[in-house]
N, C-alpha and C positions, 0 to 999 in steps of 0.2 A: 614293702610285705611284712605281714604279722600270721599268727595262728592265734586264732580265738576257739573257745569252747570250755569243755570240762575238762579237766585235768586232776591226779593225784601227785604232788611233788613228796619225795622221799629225800631224807638229806640227815648227819648226823651233826650234833651237838655235844659239848661236854656234859655229861651227867653228873657232874659235881663229886662223883667217887673217882678213888684211886686205888691203882694196885701197885703191888711190890714188883720190881723186874731188875735182875741183876745184869750190872753193866762192866765195863771194865775202865778205870779212869786214866786219866794221862801216863801214870805210871807201870799202869799194867794191874793195877790192883783191883778184886772182886771188890763193886760197892752196889749197894740196892736202892736204888729210888723209886720214889712215885711217881707213875704213870696214869692222865687221867684217863677215867672207863667213858667210852663214847657212850652216847645214845640215840638208836634211830627213831626219829619223828616224821610220822606221815601225815602229810594235809591235804585234804581235799576242796578243790576250788570249782564251784559250778559254774562259773564265769571269767574266763582270763584273756586277756589281750596281751598274746608274749610275743617278744620281739628280741631278733640279735641284735645287742649293743656293740659290740665290737667283734672283729676277727683279726687273730695275730701271725702270721704266716711265718714259718721257721724254717732254715734250710740248714741242715747238719750235714757235715762232711767228715766222713772217715774213708772207709774202702769204696763205699756206695754214696751216693746223697742222699739225703734221708729228708723228706720234705713233712713237714708236722703243722698241722692247724687247728689252734685252739680258739673260740669261742662262746663270748658272752652272752646269755640270756637273761633278759627281765620279764617280769609278768605283771600287768596293771591290772586296776579294775576293767577301765576301757581304754581306748585310744585319747580322749580328752584328757584322763588322768595322768597319762602317758607324757601328754604335750603341756602338760599346766606345771609339772616337776619331774622330769626323767627319774630322779635319784629315790623317788619314795614310792618302791615296788613292792609289789606282794611278796614277791622272792626272785632271788638275782644267786645265778651259777656260772659256773666256768667249766667248760666241757672239751674233749678233745674231739676232733673231727676222726671217723674209721674210715679207714679207705679212701683217704684224700685223692682225686683225681686230678690233674691241672689242665687237663684239656676240657673239663665240665665246669659250669657256676658255680664258683665255692658256695654262693648262700644258698642254690636248691640244695646244695649235697647237706649243708646244714639242717635246713627246715626240713627235708627228707629224714634226716638221722634222726631228729628230734621226734618226728612222726611216727618212729619206729622203736621211740624209747619208752619203756616200760612206764604208765601211768601219762602218758600224753597222746597215748595212739587216738582218742576221741576230738584229739585238735584238728581243724581243718584252715585251711588257706583263708587269710582275711583279703 
């Protein structure tokens, strides 16, 4: 399965600028450090072929069992471009699945979440 169509991908990257931030060093002294300032970038794509590349499932035990699912997506120009070189994507991201339901198909849950994510609402099943 894949999603195809028009989408808008928004991400953050280093702007090249920094800001000063106070923190404590290992001795408890206040020091000032330079912290990178992120820049929000938005890119529009008229036609993409978007797939889930990987799904990772974690079970964490505390008082209750917590199940967390992360999935990686990658977008390509076409299915053929993906088949030629799956590491040459237009964009790639790692996303956490909201409200994972162990009793439902995990791929369907991930793809459905993507189709309801801001910028990806126009994607349809391939």
